[in-house]
N, C-alpha and C positions, 0 to 999 in steps of 0.2 A: 275194200273197207266200206262199211255202212255208217252213215251219219243221220241222225234224226234231230230235228229242232221243233220247238213250239214257239210260235211268234204271236204275241198278243196284239189284236187289232180291235180293242175295245170290247164290243159285244160278241166278237168271234175270235177264234184261234186258228191259225194256219199251221198245220203239221206238214213238215217237209222231210222227205226221205231222200237220201242221195247215196249213190255208189260211185265208183270211179267212172262208170260208163253211162249212168242214167240217173234221173231224178223224178220225183213226183210231189204233188202238193194235194192236200185235202183240207177243206175248210169245215170247222166244227162251229155250230151256232151257240157258242158258250165262251165266256171270258176265260182266259188262261188260268187264273186263280181257281175258278170254279171247276174247270176240267181237271186240274191237278188234284184238287180236293176230292173229286169223285173217284179218280184213279187211286188215290191213297186209301179212301174208304173201302174200295174193292180189294186192294192188296192187303189191308189190315185184317180181313176176314178169310182165313185159309179155306173154309168150307164153301164160301160163296163163289160162284163161277160167273154169275150174271148180275148186272145192276142197271137200272134205268136212272138216268140223271137228266131231267129236262127233256130235250128233244133227242138225246143220244142214248144208245144202248151199248154198254160195255160188256165184253165177254173175255174172260181169261182162261187159259189152260196152262199146262206145265211149261210151255215155251213162249207163248205169244199173248199179247193184248190186242183185241180187236175193238175198234171204235166204229160203231155203225151209226150212220146218219141217213135217214131215208133209205134209198136203195144202194147207197155207197158205203164203203168200208175201208178203213185204214188198218193195216196190220203192222204192229211194232213188236219185235222180239223183246221179251221181258228184260234181257240184259241191257237194252237201250232205254227202257222205261224207268229204271231205278234212278238214274241221274236227274230226271225230271222231278221226281217226288222228294229227292234228297236236297234239292237246291233251295 
């Protein structure tokens, strides 16, 4: 089972992904509300696949959302992204 969380740390957001056997964290230099707003804006536009928001680069395809920061990237399956934007 996969689980993903967004934890607000003021000016940054920590994304955590976990399965039964492993976990990872990824820090995004953006407040949680701003990150969620950027994700919503990208998902609201079906034809748009990429978006720059501050220091991050968002890329969506039919199955995943990729959040790029510098040389790092977090990949979240879209099915796990929708609860973030619906909350």
